[in-house]
C-alpha positions in Angstrom: -6.3 6.5 -71.0 -9.2 8.7 -70.1 -12.7 7.2 -69.7 -14.3 10.5 -70.5 -15.3 12.0 -73.8 -16.2 15.6 -74.7 -19.9 15.9 -75.3 -20.2 19.7 -75.8 -18.0 22.7 -76.3 -20.3 25.7 -76.2 -20.3 29.4 -75.7 -19.4 32.7 -77.3 -16.5 35.2 -77.2 -16.9 36.0 -73.5 -17.7 32.5 -72.1 -16.9 28.9 -72.8 -18.5 25.8 -71.3 -17.2 22.2 -71.8 -19.3 19.1 -70.8 -17.8 15.7 -70.6 -19.5 12.3 -70.2 -18.0 9.4 -68.2 -18.0 5.8 -69.3 -21.5 5.4 -67.9 -22.9 8.3 -69.9 -23.3 10.7 -67.0 -22.5 14.2 -68.2 -20.3 16.4 -66.0 -19.4 20.1 -66.4 -15.6 20.2 -66.8 -15.1 23.9 -67.6 -16.9 27.2 -67.3 -14.7 30.2 -68.0 -13.2 32.6 -70.5 -12.7 31.1 -74.0 -8.9 31.4 -73.7 -8.7 30.1 -70.1 -7.1 26.6 -69.7 -9.8 24.1 -68.8 -9.4 21.4 -66.2 -7.7 18.4 -67.8 -10.0 15.8 -69.4 -10.4 12.8 -67.2 -10.0 14.7 -63.9 -12.0 13.5 -60.9 -15.0 15.7 -61.2 -17.4 14.1 -58.8 -20.5 16.1 -59.6 -23.1 15.7 -62.4 -24.9 18.5 -64.1 -27.6 18.6 -61.5 -28.6 17.1 -58.2 -32.2 16.2 -57.3 -33.3 14.6 -54.0 -36.3 12.4 -54.6 -38.4 10.8 -51.8 -37.7 7.1 -51.4 -34.4 7.2 -53.4 -32.1 8.0 -50.5 -28.8 9.7 -50.8 -25.2 8.6 -51.4 -23.7 10.2 -48.4 -24.7 11.3 -44.9 -24.3 15.1 -44.9 -26.3 18.3 -45.1 -25.0 19.1 -48.6 -27.4 19.0 -51.5 -25.2 16.7 -53.5 -24.8 13.0 -53.9 -28.4 12.4 -55.1 -30.0 10.7 -58.0 -28.2 13.2 -60.2 -25.4 10.7 -60.8 -27.9 8.3 -62.4 -29.0 10.8 -65.0 -27.8 9.8 -68.5 -27.3 12.0 -71.5 -30.0 11.8 -74.2 -29.5 14.8 -76.5 -28.8 18.5 -76.5 -29.9 21.5 -78.4 -27.9 24.7 -79.0 -29.5 27.7 -80.5 -29.4 31.5 -80.7 -32.3 33.6 -79.2 -31.7 37.2 -80.2 -28.8 38.4 -78.2 -28.8 35.2 -76.1 -27.0 31.9 -76.6 -28.9 28.9 -75.2 -27.9 25.3 -74.6 -30.4 22.6 -73.4 -29.0 19.3 -72.2 -31.6 16.5 -72.0 -31.1 13.8 -69.3 -33.0 10.8 -68.1 -32.9 8.5 -65.0 -33.7 5.0 -66.0 -34.8 3.9 -62.5 -37.5 6.5 -61.9 -38.1 7.8 -65.5 -37.3 11.3 -64.2 -36.4 13.4 -67.2 -34.4 16.7 -66.9 -33.7 19.6 -69.2 -30.7 21.5 -68.0 -30.9 24.9 -69.6 -27.9 27.3 -69.9 -28.3 30.8 -71.3 -25.8 33.5 -71.7 -26.0 37.1 -73.2 -23.7 37.7 -76.1 -20.4 39.3 -75.0 -21.1 39.0 -71.3 -19.3 36.4 -69.1 -22.4 35.4 -67.2 -24.2 32.0 -67.3 -27.9 31.8 -66.5 -29.3 28.4 -65.6 -32.5 26.6 -64.6 -33.7 23.0 -64.7 -37.0 21.6 -66.0 -38.0 18.2 -64.5 -40.7 15.9 -65.9 -42.1 12.7 -64.5 -42.1 10.2 -67.4 -43.1 7.3 -65.2 -46.5 6.0 -64.0 -46.1 6.9 -60.3 -45.8 10.2 -58.5 -42.3 11.4 -57.6 -41.7 13.5 -54.5 -39.1 16.2 -55.0 -37.2 17.4 -52.0 -34.6 19.6 -53.6 -33.3 20.4 -57.1 -30.3 22.4 -58.0 -30.7 25.2 -60.6 -26.9 25.2 -61.3 -24.2 22.8 -60.1 -20.5 23.3 -60.8 -17.8 20.9 -59.7 -15.0 22.9 -61.3 -14.7 26.2 -59.4 -10.9 25.7 -59.3 -8.6 24.1 -61.9 -5.9 23.4 -59.3 -6.3 22.1 -55.7 -3.8 24.8 -54.6 -6.3 27.5 -55.5 -8.6 26.3 -52.6 -5.9 27.7 -50.2 -5.9 31.2 -51.7 -9.6 31.8 -52.5 -11.9 33.9 -50.4 -15.6 33.4 -49.9 -17.8 36.5 -49.9 -21.4 36.9 -48.8 -23.6 39.9 -47.8 -25.5 40.2 -44.5 -28.7 42.2 -44.9 -31.2 43.5 -42.5 -33.6 46.4 -41.9 -31.6 49.7 -42.0 -28.4 47.7 -42.3 -28.4 46.5 -45.9 -25.7 45.2 -48.2 -23.0 44.5 -45.6 -20.4 42.3 -47.4 -18.2 39.9 -45.5 -15.1 38.1 -46.7 -13.4 35.0 -45.3 -10.7 32.6 -46.6 -12.4 29.5 -48.1 -10.1 27.3 -46.0 -11.4 28.9 -42.8 -15.0 28.2 -43.9 -14.3 24.8 -45.3 -11.2 23.3 -43.6 -8.9 20.9 -45.3 -9.2 17.3 -44.1 -6.0 15.2 -44.5 -6.8 12.6 -47.1 -3.9 10.5 -45.9 -5.8 9.2 -42.9 -9.4 9.9 -43.8 -11.7 9.1 -46.7 -11.3 11.4 -49.6 -15.0 12.4 -49.7 -15.9 15.6 -47.8 -18.9 16.6 -45.8 -18.1 20.2 -44.8 -19.6 23.0 -46.9 -20.3 26.7 -46.4 -24.1 27.4 -46.8 -26.1 30.6 -47.0 -29.9 30.3 -47.2 -32.9 32.6 -47.3 -36.0 31.8 -45.3 -39.4 33.3 -44.9 -41.2 35.4 -47.5 -38.5 38.2 -47.7 -35.9 37.2 -50.3 -33.0 39.0 -48.7 -33.8 39.1 -45.0 -30.6 38.1 -43.2 -28.6 37.7 -46.4 -28.6 38.8 -50.0 -29.3 36.0 -52.5 -25.7 36.5 -53.7 -22.2 35.2 -53.0 -18.8 35.0 -54.5 -15.5 33.1 -54.5 -12.5 35.3 -55.4 -8.8 34.6 -55.5 -7.0 37.8 -54.4 -3.7 36.6 -55.9 -5.0 36.4 -59.5 -8.3 38.3 -59.4 -10.2 35.3 -60.7 -13.7 35.6 -59.3 -17.0 33.7 -59.4 -20.0 35.8 -58.5 -23.6 34.4 -58.3 -27.1 35.5 -57.7 -30.4 33.5 -57.1 -33.4 35.1 -58.8 -36.4 34.4 -56.6 -38.6 36.8 -54.8 -39.0 34.8 -51.5 -36.7 33.3 -48.9 -36.7 29.8 -50.4 -33.2 29.7 -51.7 -29.7 28.5 -50.8 -26.2 28.3 -52.1 -23.4 26.0 -51.1 -19.7 26.3 -51.7 -17.3 23.6 -50.6 -14.8 20.9 -51.8 -15.4 17.8 -53.8 -12.7 15.6 -55.3 -10.0 18.2 -54.7 -11.8 21.0 -56.4 -14.2 23.7 -55.3 -17.9 23.1 -56.0 -20.9 25.4 -56.0 -24.6 24.5 -55.9 -27.4 27.0 -56.3 -31.0 26.0 -55.6 -34.4 27.2 -54.6 -36.2 25.8 -51.6 -35.3 22.4 -50.1 -36.8 20.0 -47.7 -33.7 20.2 -45.5 -33.8 23.9 -44.9 -37.3 25.0 -45.8 -39.5 22.0 -45.4 -40.2 22.1 -49.1 -41.5 19.2 -51.2 -43.3 18.9 -54.5 -45.4 16.0 -55.7 -44.6 15.5 -59.3 -47.4 13.6 -60.9 -46.9 11.4 -64.0 -46.6 13.6 -67.0 -46.2 16.8 -64.9 -43.2 19.1 -64.8 -41.5 21.4 -62.4 -39.1 24.3 -63.1 -36.5 25.5 -60.7 -35.8 29.2 -59.9 -33.3 30.8 -62.3 -29.8 31.6 -61.1 -26.8 33.4 -62.7 -23.1 33.0 -62.4 -20.5 35.6 -63.5 -16.9 34.7 -64.1 -13.9 37.0 -64.6 -10.4 35.7 -64.9 -8.9 39.0 -63.6 -10.1 42.2 -61.9 -11.5 40.7 -58.8 -15.0 41.4 -57.5 -15.1 44.8 -59.2 -14.9 43.2 -62.6 -17.3 40.4 -61.7 -19.9 43.0 -60.5 -19.4 44.9 -63.7 -20.3 41.8 -65.7 -23.3 41.0 -63.4 -24.5 44.6 -63.8 -24.5 44.2 -67.6 -26.3 40.9 -67.3 -29.0 42.5 -65.0 -29.7 45.1 -67.6 -30.0 42.3 -70.2 -32.7 40.4 -68.3 -34.9 43.3 -67.3 -38.2 44.1 -68.8 -37.7 47.1 -71.2 -39.0 50.4 -69.8 -38.4 54.1 -70.5 -37.5 54.7 -66.9 -34.3 52.9 -67.3 -33.0 55.5 -69.7 -34.7 58.7 -68.4 -34.0 58.2 -64.6 -36.5 60.9 -63.4 -36.1 62.4 -60.0 -38.6 61.3 -57.4 -39.9 63.1 -54.3 -41.5 60.8 -51.7 -43.2 62.4 -48.6 -42.2 59.7 -46.1 -38.6 59.6 -44.9 -37.8 62.2 -42.4 -40.8 64.1 -43.8 -44.5 63.3 -43.2 -43.7 59.8 -42.0 -47.0 58.2 -43.1 -49.3 61.1 -42.0 -50.2 63.0 -45.2 -53.1 65.5 -45.5 -53.9 68.1 -48.1 -52.6 70.9 -45.9 -49.3 69.1 -45.1 -48.7 68.0 -48.7 -49.2 71.3 -50.6 -46.0 73.0 -49.3 -44.0 69.9 -50.1 -45.4 69.7 -53.6 -44.4 73.2 -54.4 -40.9 72.7 -52.8 -40.4 69.5 -54.6 -41.2 71.0 -58.0 -38.9 74.0 -57.2 -36.1 71.5 -56.5 -36.5 69.8 -59.8 -38.5 66.6 -58.9 -40.3 64.9 -61.8 -42.5 62.5 -59.8 -44.2 63.2 -56.4 -45.2 60.1 -54.4 -47.6 60.1 -51.5 -46.4 57.3 -49.2 -48.4 55.4 -46.5 -51.4 56.7 -44.6 -53.4 58.3 -47.4 -56.2 55.7 -46.9 -56.2 55.9 -43.1 -59.4 57.6 -41.8 -58.7 56.8 -38.2 -55.5 58.7 -37.7 -53.5 55.7 -36.6 -55.2 52.8 -38.3 -53.0 52.7 -41.3 -51.5 49.3 -40.4 -54.4 47.0 -39.8 -57.0 48.7 -42.0 -55.1 48.4 -45.3 -56.7 46.6 -48.3 -59.5 48.6 -49.8 -57.1 51.4 -50.9 -59.7 54.2 -50.9 -58.6 57.8 -50.0 -59.5 58.9 -46.5 -62.0 61.8 -46.6 -60.7 63.1 -43.2 -57.2 63.6 -44.7 -58.4 65.1 -48.0 -61.5 67.1 -47.3 -63.7 69.0 -49.7 -65.3 68.0 -53.0 -62.0 67.4 -54.7 -60.5 65.1 -52.1 -57.3 63.4 -53.0 -57.9 64.3 -56.7 -57.3 68.0 -55.8 -53.8 67.1 -54.5 -53.1 65.0 -57.6 -54.2 67.9 -59.8 -51.8 70.2 -57.9 -48.9 67.8 -58.5 -49.6 67.8 -62.2 -50.0 71.6 -62.3 -46.5 71.7 -60.9 -45.2 69.6 -63.8 -44.8 66.3 -61.9 -46.3 62.8 -62.2 -48.3 61.7 -59.1 -47.6 58.5 -57.3 -49.0 56.5 -54.4 -47.8 53.9 -51.9 -49.5 50.5 -51.9 -48.8 47.3 -49.9 -50.7 45.0 -52.3 -50.1 41.6 -50.8 -51.6 42.3 -47.3 -55.1 43.0 -46.0 -55.6 44.4 -42.5 -57.7 42.3 -40.1 -60.0 45.3 -39.7 -60.3 46.0 -43.5 -63.6 45.3 -45.2 -61.6 43.3 -47.8 -60.8 40.7 -45.0 -64.4 39.5 -45.1 -65.2 40.3 -48.7 -62.7 37.8 -50.1 -63.0 34.0 -49.5 -60.6 32.2 -47.1 -59.0 30.5 -50.1 -57.7 33.9 -51.3 -55.4 34.2 -48.2 -52.4 32.4 -46.8 -53.5 29.6 -44.6 -51.7 26.9 -42.5 -53.5 24.0 -40.9 -56.8 25.4 -42.2 -56.5 28.8 -40.5 -55.6 32.1 -41.9 -52.0 33.3 -41.3 -52.1 36.5 -39.2 -49.1 38.7 -39.4 -49.1 41.6 -36.8 -52.7 42.5 -37.5 -52.7 41.6 -41.2 -53.7 38.7 -43.5 -51.6 37.8 -46.6 -53.2 37.4 -50.0 -52.5 34.3 -52.0 -52.2 35.5 -55.6 -52.7 32.1 -57.0 -56.4 32.6 -56.2 -58.4 34.5 -58.9 -60.3 36.6 -56.3 -57.1 37.9 -54.8 -55.7 38.9 -58.2 -59.0 40.4 -59.4 -59.1 42.5 -56.3 -55.6 43.9 -56.9 -56.3 44.5 -60.6 -59.4 46.5 -59.8 -57.4 48.6 -57.3 -54.6 49.4 -59.6 -56.8 50.1 -62.6 -59.1 52.3 -60.6 -56.3 54.4 -59.2 -54.7 54.8 -62.6 -57.9 55.8 -64.3 -59.6 57.9 -61.5 -56.5 59.7 -60.1 -54.1 59.5 -63.0 -51.5 57.7 -61.0 -48.2 57.1 -62.9 -46.1 55.6 -60.1 -46.7 53.0 -57.4 -44.4 52.3 -54.5 -45.2 48.6 -53.8 -44.2 47.9 -50.2 -44.0 44.6 -48.2 -43.6 45.0 -44.5 -44.4 41.5 -43.3 -42.6 38.2 -43.2 -45.1 35.4 -43.9 -42.7 32.8 -42.4 -42.8 29.3 -43.9 -45.6 30.2 -46.4 -49.0 28.8 -47.1 -50.5 25.3 -47.3 -53.8 26.4 -48.8 -53.8 23.7 -51.5 -54.4 20.1 -50.5 -51.2 18.2 -49.7 -48.8 21.1 -50.3 -46.0 22.1 -47.9 -46.0 25.8 -46.8 -42.8 26.3 -48.7 -44.3 25.0 -51.9 -47.3 27.3 -51.4 -45.0 30.2 -50.9 -43.1 29.5 -54.1 -46.4 29.3 -56.0 -47.6 32.6 -54.6 -44.2 34.3 -55.4 -44.5 33.2 -59.0 -48.1 34.3 -59.1 -47.0 37.7 -57.8 -44.4 38.1 -60.5 -47.1 37.2 -63.1 -49.4 39.8 -61.6 -46.7 42.5 -61.9 -46.2 41.5 -65.6 -50.0 41.9 -66.1 -50.0 45.3 -64.5 -47.2 46.6 -66.8 -48.8 44.9 -69.8 -52.0 46.9 -69.2 -50.2 50.1 -68.1 -46.8 50.1 -70.0 -45.9 53.6 -68.9 -46.5 53.0 -65.2 -43.4 53.1 -63.0 -43.2 50.5 -60.2 -40.9 50.6 -57.2 -40.3 47.6 -55.0 -39.8 48.1 -51.3 -39.9 45.6 -48.4 -39.1 47.4 -45.1 -36.3 48.9 -47.1 -34.1 46.4 -48.9 -35.6 43.1 -47.7 -36.5 42.0 -51.3 -33.3 42.7 -53.1 -33.6 40.1 -55.8 -33.7 40.0 -59.6 -37.0 38.1 -59.8 -38.6 41.4 -58.8 -36.0 43.8 -60.2 -36.2 42.3 -63.6 -39.7 43.5 -63.7 -40.0 46.7 -61.5 -38.2 49.8 -62.4 -36.8 50.9 -59.0 -35.8 49.4 -55.7 -35.9 51.0 -52.3 -32.4 50.4 -50.9 -33.1 51.1 -47.2 -35.3 52.7 -44.5 -32.1 54.1 -42.8 -32.9 57.6 -41.4 -29.3 58.4 -40.3 -27.5 60.1 -43.1 -24.0 58.9 -41.9 -25.2 55.3 -41.7 -26.8 55.5 -45.2 -23.4 56.0 -46.8 -22.2 52.4 -46.7 -25.7 51.3 -47.9 -25.7 53.7 -50.8 -22.1 52.7 -51.7 -22.8 49.0 -51.6 -26.3 49.1 -53.2 -24.9 48.4 -56.8 -23.8 45.0 -55.6 -27.5 44.1 -55.3 -29.2 46.3 -57.9 -28.2 48.2 -61.1 -27.3 51.8 -60.2 -30.1 53.3 -62.2 -32.6 51.2 -60.2 -31.2 51.9 -56.8 -33.5 54.4 -55.0 -31.5 56.3 -52.3 -33.1 58.7 -49.9 -31.8 62.2 -49.8 -33.5 64.0 -46.9 -32.1 67.4 -45.9 -33.4 68.8 -42.6 -33.4 72.3 -41.2 -31.1 71.3 -38.3 -28.5 69.8 -40.7 -25.2 71.7 -41.3 -24.4 72.5 -44.9 -21.9 69.7 -44.9 -24.6 67.3 -43.8 -27.0 68.6 -46.4 -24.4 67.9 -49.1 -23.6 64.5 -47.5 -27.2 63.3 -47.7 -27.7 64.7 -51.3 -24.4 63.2 -52.5 -25.3 59.8 -51.3 -28.0 59.6 -54.0 -26.2 61.1 -57.0 -24.9 57.8 -58.4 -28.2 56.1 -58.0 -31.8 57.3 -58.1 -32.6 60.4 -56.1 -35.5 59.8 -53.7 -35.8 63.3 -52.4 -37.6 63.9 -49.1 -36.9 65.6 -45.8 -38.2 69.1 -45.0 -37.5 71.2 -48.1 -39.9 74.0 -47.3 -38.2 74.6 -43.9 -34.6 74.7 -45.2 -32.6 77.9 -45.0 -31.8 79.5 -48.4 -28.2 78.2 -48.6 -29.2 74.7 -47.6 -32.1 74.8 -50.1 -29.6 75.9 -52.8 -27.4 72.9 -52.0 -30.3 70.5 -52.5 -31.3 72.2 -55.8 -27.7 72.1 -57.0 -27.5 68.3 -56.3 -30.6 67.6 -58.3 -29.3 69.7 -61.2 -25.9 67.8 -61.2 -27.7 64.5 -61.1 -29.8 65.5 -64.2 -26.6 66.5 -66.0 -25.0 63.1 -65.5 -27.9 60.7 -65.3 -27.6 59.7 -69.0 -24.2 58.2 -68.3 -25.4 56.3 -65.2 -27.8 54.1 -67.2 -24.8 52.3 -68.9 -22.1 52.7 -66.3 -20.7 49.8 -64.2 -19.7 50.0 -60.5 -16.3 49.6 -58.7 -15.1 50.2 -55.2 -11.7 51.8 -55.1 -11.4 51.3 -51.3 -13.0 47.9 -51.4 -16.6 47.0 -50.6 -17.6 49.3 -47.8 -17.5 48.3 -44.2 -20.2 49.5 -41.8 -17.8 51.5 -39.7 -15.3 52.6 -42.4 -14.5 56.3 -42.0 -13.7 56.5 -45.8 -16.0 55.0 -48.4 -15.9 55.3 -52.2 -18.2 54.3 -55.0 -17.1 54.7 -58.7 -19.3 54.3 -61.8 -17.3 53.8 -65.0 -18.8 54.7 -68.3 -16.7 53.5 -71.3 -15.8 55.9 -74.1 -18.2 56.3 -77.0 -18.0 58.3 -80.3 -19.6 61.2 -78.5 -17.8 61.2 -75.1 -14.5 60.2 -73.5 -13.9 57.5 -71.0 -15.5 58.8 -67.8 -15.5 57.7 -64.2 -17.8 59.3 -61.6 -16.7 58.9 -58.0 -18.6 59.6 -54.8 -16.3 59.8 -51.7 -17.7 59.9 -48.2 -15.6 60.9 -45.2 -17.4 60.0 -41.9 -16.3 60.9 -38.4 -13.6 58.5 -37.3 -9.9 58.9 -37.3 -9.7 62.7 -37.1 -6.0 62.8 -37.9 -6.6 61.4 -41.4 -8.1 64.0 -43.8 -6.8 62.5 -47.0 -7.0 59.1 -48.8 -5.6 57.4 -51.8 -8.1 55.7 -54.1 -6.4 53.1 -56.4 -7.8 52.4 -59.8 -5.8 49.5 -61.1 -8.0 49.0 -64.2 -7.1 52.5 -65.4 -3.4 51.9 -65.3 -1.4 54.0 -67.6 -4.2 56.5 -68.4 -4.4 60.2 -67.6 -7.5 61.8 -66.3 -8.7 65.3 -65.6 -10.5 65.6 -62.2 -13.5 67.9 -61.7 -15.5 68.4 -58.6 -19.1 68.2 -59.6 -20.8 68.5 -56.2 -21.0 70.4 -53.9 -19.7 73.6 -55.3 -18.9 74.8 -51.8 -16.6 72.0 -50.9 -13.0 72.5 -49.8 -12.0 69.1 -51.1 -8.8 68.8 -53.1 -8.3 65.9 -55.6 -5.7 65.1 -58.2 -5.0 62.1 -60.5 -1.6 60.3 -60.0 -0.9 58.7 -63.4 2.1 56.7 -62.1 0.1 55.1 -59.3 -3.2 55.0 -61.2 -4.8 56.5 -58.2 -6.8 59.4 -57.1 -5.3 61.5 -54.3 -8.1 63.3 -52.3 -8.1 65.5 -49.3 -11.4 66.2 -47.4 -10.8 68.6 -44.5 -13.9 67.9 -42.4 -16.3 65.1 -41.5 -19.0 64.2 -42.2 -18.4 65.3 -45.8 -19.2 63.9 -49.2 -18.2 64.9 -52.7 -18.9 63.8 -56.3 -16.0 63.9 -58.7 -15.7 63.3 -62.4 -12.6 61.7 -64.0 -12.4 62.4 -67.7 -9.8 60.6 -69.8 -7.2 62.9 -71.3 -5.8 61.6 -74.6 -2.1 61.5 -74.9 
């Protein structure tokens, strides 16, 4: 007879969650999955509670580096609350530890019709003494598999991420990462685990805050993301009691030196995380669900529907050295190409011709770069006369050591460790928890919007502040970093509250802040600083794993020395994302300029579909050296349009003998599609749909080449 009882059976038509309680009253998550999927049998040996929390002085139940076996097993069920919040379903489970009087609300949320579970934990100290938190899980699952045999067939996926080499997904069998230990001669408990963690102040330096567990034999896939805008995060995937387990958490003492003093009556909230689950379809179906979820958590903004084309003067263009004379030809060329925003990147404030790095902070136009009575305003007026919205580059969180702001603000407004300001390659770092730091940035943004009519800010972040700041008494640097990160998010919300039409782009040396703490607020995300058009292809193709397609800014930078195939290649890379036009448009030959203009026109014709489409990768997630790469965006049929799939295919130099490829689309099995080449019109590519194989046969005679195709469903 089972010693467990069902406490809760909660969810909606796309997701079901079952929570049991053991004989001691400790609740455990027995099932998260599709409503019609068979749950793990009641009474199974789920070893993990709903959350784990390491508290100073309370010890741990096993000697390992895993963030499990903590006081979480002592937490007892008190009550729960299930409610509907608009399009969201919410379940709150209230727990209590009788030994420390630590109370916990485990909060689960899920958007209606989407198989994604969002979670966070709220802790409160109900006792009379301080408690010292050392780690708290935001989501803990001890039921990743319903059968121990599935551990032998599942693969772990994670993404390596670095400057100019973003979104490089890796795949490894779980049993190679977490080896099986023979329980016949050893204790049944495990210590091994596969861990990925972010460190420093970049949220995605080294790795994306994402991961997945996928069974290639069935297509069943778990896909998760951690929603924090700094490096204080980690996920663990391993084995516990003959089933797979997953823990998602923010900073920990073990890996980040984090701790938090929880005073009596005080509370602490963990970073939010999300988990997508699909029973079939593999990682493509899971990323489709996560893309829909990402759209559901975003701050509403017109940019997400209109997808205007942006010209930015940096990449393979002015490279941080703008002047009135240099900008005017590019403004005219950008308008002629069809750009709708024109953004002046770094250097516009540098009056020393080389001091743009360590003099930042005041954000005043440099008179030497924009001479005359009109100054920078004259350039902004020219942008508006050409029918575009002007934008500027800012790096708001840093102040150069030679900036007047470095002495105008108090020490408490900056990151400090051991009483001294943190210096990062000639820069200080603002601590936005301090009112003087926030007031300074508010004045800067409001002045530039009112005085220059700025409608777009590219917010860059080119430093890694390391462990963080210990500006407040008794705090660890990691705790200070988490506090600043949350204050930065609050500052962004305030900017958009005051200027609701303003468009904000997040950049951090390219894609070093690819996270949905930021991307749920800002409208665009810079995917990379990669300057090589061939190396950008795998980045552009994999970008929708980290960011919704309509937020993924991809550079398109045609140059005079490029062949026509290379011009089409760089332009095609951006067509299923957001075009960040750059390069040297005024110097292009007429036929190359026509190819660039054609790409912008094609993008404008299809961009309405991109805002609701979901991604897939017919050739698998791209490898860095793959000669063939493909990204598909699937837009489901509506009353006004048929089922449509847009596919960008890149062929890079590699195996010269292979000029053709087969792109399988198993999810479209049995359907017939018409195939149209949308871009470039000059291509010699041949493509046809094979209805029997549910595949696209394509021939691309030269490399490097890229082409955008449209598959339109043909009714029987």
